[in-house]
C-alpha positions as CSV (number, residue, x, y, z in Angstrom):
1,M,0.0,0.0,0.0
2,P,1.5,3.4,-1.0
3,R,2.4,5.5,2.0
4,I,2.2,9.3,2.1
5,L,4.1,11.3,4.7
6,L,2.5,14.5,6.1
7,I,5.1,16.7,7.8
8,N,3.8,19.2,10.4
9,P,6.4,22.0,10.7
10,N,5.2,23.1,14.1
11,I,5.6,21.1,17.3
12,S,1.9,20.4,18.1
13,Q,1.0,16.8,17.9
14,N,-2.6,17.7,18.1
15,T,-2.2,19.7,14.9
16,T,-0.6,16.8,13.2
17,D,-3.4,14.5,14.3
18,A,-6.1,17.0,13.1
19,M,-4.4,17.3,9.6
20,L,-4.1,13.5,9.3
21,A,-7.8,13.1,10.0
22,I,-8.6,15.7,7.4
23,A,-6.3,14.0,4.9
24,R,-7.7,10.6,5.5
25,S,-11.2,11.9,4.9
26,V,-10.3,12.5,1.2
27,L,-7.6,9.9,0.6
28,P,-8.6,6.7,-1.3
29,P,-8.6,3.5,0.9
30,D,-5.7,2.0,-1.0
31,F,-3.4,4.7,0.4
32,E,-1.9,5.1,3.8
33,I,-0.9,8.4,5.4
34,V,1.3,8.9,8.4
35,G,2.4,12.0,10.2
36,A,5.7,13.5,11.4
37,T,5.8,16.4,13.9
38,A,8.6,18.8,14.2
39,R,10.6,18.3,17.4
40,R,11.9,21.9,17.5
41,G,10.2,25.2,16.6
42,A,6.9,27.0,17.3
43,R,3.6,25.5,18.5
44,M,1.9,27.7,15.9
45,I,3.7,29.4,13.0
46,M,2.7,33.0,13.3
47,D,5.2,35.0,11.3
48,A,7.8,34.8,8.6
49,S,10.6,34.3,11.2
50,A,9.0,31.2,12.6
51,L,8.3,29.9,9.1
52,A,11.9,30.3,8.1
53,L,13.1,28.6,11.3
54,S,11.0,25.6,10.5
55,V,12.7,24.8,7.2
56,E,15.7,22.9,8.6
57,E,13.4,20.7,10.7
58,V,11.2,19.9,7.7
59,V,14.1,19.1,5.5
60,G,15.6,16.9,8.2
61,I,12.4,14.9,8.5
62,G,12.1,14.6,4.8
63,R,15.7,13.4,4.5
64,R,15.2,10.7,7.2
65,R,11.8,9.4,6.0
66,G,11.4,10.5,2.4
67,Q,12.9,7.3,1.0
68,D,10.1,5.1,2.3
69,T,7.2,7.2,1.0
70,A,5.3,7.6,-2.2
71,G,5.0,11.3,-1.6
72,I,5.2,14.1,1.0
73,I,2.8,16.8,2.1
74,I,4.2,19.8,4.0
75,G,1.5,20.8,6.4
76,A,2.1,24.6,6.9
77,F,0.5,27.2,4.7
78,G,3.9,28.8,4.0
79,D,5.2,25.5,2.5
80,P,8.6,25.6,4.4
81,G,11.3,23.4,2.9
82,V,9.2,22.3,-0.2
83,G,11.8,23.6,-2.7
84,R,14.8,22.0,-1.0
85,L,13.0,18.6,-0.6
86,R,12.0,18.6,-4.2
87,R,15.7,19.0,-5.2
88,I,16.9,16.1,-3.0
89,L,14.1,13.5,-3.1
90,D,12.8,11.5,-5.9
91,C,9.2,11.4,-4.6
92,P,6.7,14.2,-5.2
93,V,6.6,16.9,-2.5
94,V,3.5,19.1,-2.2
95,G,2.9,22.1,0.0
96,I,-0.6,22.8,1.3
97,G,-0.4,26.6,0.5
98,E,0.7,26.1,-3.1
99,A,-1.8,23.3,-3.7
100,A,-4.7,25.4,-2.3
101,M,-3.9,28.5,-4.3
102,L,-3.5,26.5,-7.5
103,E,-6.8,24.8,-6.9
104,A,-8.6,28.0,-6.1
105,A,-7.2,29.7,-9.2
106,T,-8.5,26.9,-11.5
107,P,-9.9,27.6,-14.0
108,A,-8.8,31.2,-14.2
109,R,-10.7,32.1,-11.1
110,R,-10.2,35.1,-8.9
111,F,-9.4,34.0,-5.4
112,G,-8.6,35.4,-2.0
113,V,-7.1,34.0,1.2
114,A,-8.8,34.2,4.6
115,T,-6.6,33.5,7.6
116,V,-5.8,34.2,11.2
117,T,-2.1,35.2,11.0
118,P,-1.2,38.8,10.1
119,G,2.5,38.0,10.4
120,L,2.3,35.8,7.4
121,V,0.5,38.1,4.9
122,A,3.7,39.1,3.1
123,S,4.7,35.5,2.8
124,I,1.3,34.6,1.3
125,D,1.5,37.5,-1.1
126,D,5.0,36.3,-2.2
127,A,3.7,32.8,-2.7
128,A,1.0,34.0,-5.0
129,A,3.5,36.0,-7.0
130,M,5.9,33.1,-7.3
131,L,3.1,30.9,-8.6
132,R,2.4,33.6,-11.2
133,L,-1.2,33.9,-9.9
134,G,-0.9,37.7,-9.3
135,P,-3.7,38.7,-11.8
136,L,-6.1,36.3,-10.1
137,Y,-5.1,36.9,-6.5
138,T,-7.3,39.3,-4.6
139,G,-5.2,39.4,-1.4
140,V,-5.6,38.3,2.2
141,R,-8.4,39.1,4.6
142,L,-7.6,38.6,8.3
143,T,-9.7,37.6,11.2
144,A,-10.1,40.0,14.1
145,G,-8.7,39.1,17.4
146,D,-5.8,37.1,18.9
147,P,-5.0,34.1,16.7
148,A,-4.1,31.9,19.6
149,L,-7.4,32.7,21.3
150,L,-9.4,32.0,18.1
151,M,-7.7,28.7,17.6
152,A,-8.7,27.7,21.2
153,S,-12.4,28.4,20.4
154,P,-13.9,26.6,17.4
155,D,-17.0,28.7,17.5
156,M,-15.2,32.0,17.7
157,L,-12.8,30.8,14.9
158,L,-15.6,29.9,12.6
159,E,-17.4,33.2,13.2
160,A,-14.2,35.3,12.6
161,L,-13.2,33.3,9.5
162,A,-16.8,33.7,8.1
163,R,-16.4,37.5,8.3
164,A,-13.0,37.3,6.6
165,V,-14.4,35.1,3.8
166,S,-17.3,37.5,3.3
167,N,-14.9,40.3,2.9
168,C,-13.0,38.4,0.3
169,I,-16.2,37.8,-1.7
170,Q,-18.1,41.0,-1.2
171,Q,-15.3,43.6,-1.1
172,D,-12.5,41.9,-3.2
173,K,-14.9,40.1,-5.6
174,A,-13.1,36.8,-5.1
175,E,-14.7,33.8,-6.9
176,A,-13.1,31.3,-4.5
177,V,-11.5,31.6,-1.1
178,V,-8.6,29.7,0.4
179,I,-8.7,29.1,4.2
180,G,-5.0,29.8,5.0
181,G,-3.8,27.2,7.4
182,G,-3.6,23.5,7.8
183,P,-5.2,23.4,11.3
184,L,-8.2,25.4,10.0
185,G,-9.5,22.4,8.0
186,D,-12.5,21.7,10.2
187,A,-13.5,25.4,9.9
188,A,-13.0,25.2,6.2
189,T,-15.5,22.3,6.0
190,A,-18.1,24.2,7.9
191,L,-17.5,27.4,5.8
192,A,-18.0,25.5,2.6
193,R,-21.6,24.9,3.7
194,M,-22.1,28.6,4.4
195,F,-21.0,30.2,1.1
196,E,-21.9,29.6,-2.6
197,V,-18.4,30.2,-3.8
198,P,-15.9,27.4,-3.5
199,I,-14.1,27.4,-0.1
200,V,-10.7,25.6,-0.5
201,A,-9.2,23.8,2.4
202,P,-5.4,23.4,2.1
203,V,-4.9,19.8,3.3
204,P,-7.5,18.2,1.0
205,A,-6.2,20.3,-1.9
206,A,-2.7,19.0,-1.2
207,V,-3.9,15.4,-1.1
208,R,-5.7,15.9,-4.5
209,Q,-2.6,17.5,-6.0
210,L,-0.3,14.7,-4.7
211,L,-2.6,12.0,-6.0
212,A,-2.7,13.7,-9.4
213,L,1.2,13.8,-9.5
214,L,1.4,10.1,-8.6
215,R,-1.2,9.1,-11.2
216,A,0.7,11.1,-13.8
217,A,4.0,9.4,-12.9
218,G,2.3,6.0,-13.5
C-alpha cells in the first residue's frame, strides 16, 4: 500500500493528528498516510521568522523518512522546505499553501485567502507571485482578534473566518476563497456549507494534487 508522509512543521502533535484526520477523509482507501511532527520550533507558526526557522526541521524529517514514502505533504501554509526537498528527493513533494492556491485559481478564477495570522500576509503575497497567480489573486483578509485565542475556540474561529471570507467575496470580488492554514481544516469544511463560492481547504487540496502527480507518474 503506498504511504504518504505528512510533515507538520510546528511542534503540536494535536495539529498533526487533526491534519491527518482531514487528509484521511479524502484519501482513497488504497493509500496510507502517516504524520511526522517537528521536534523543534513553534507550536503555531505566526510569522515569517517562525516559518523560516521551520525549514531545517522539515528538510531533516524529509531526508530521514522520504525514501520510504510515495509522496510528501508539507502541512504549513507557507510551505517551508518544499523547494529543497524537491531537489533532493525522488518522490513528489506538495505544500498545502501552493496546492490550495492553484486549486482555487483553476480555471482562471479570482481567489482570496482568509486566515488568522497577520504576520504571514507578506509570505502569502509572495507565494501567489511566485506561482504567477498575481492577476487572479485578490489578497488576504484577516480575522479580528488574537490568533491563539481564536484557535482555542472553534465557534469564535468559525465566526471570525466567516467574516473574513465574506470580505474576500463582497469587497474583493473573489470567486473562490482559500482558508489559510492546515489546522483550519475543520472550519473550512463548515464554511463550505455557508457560502456559494468554493471554499478551498489546504490539506484536501494537497492530497488531491499529490494523487494527481502520482497518477501522472504512473
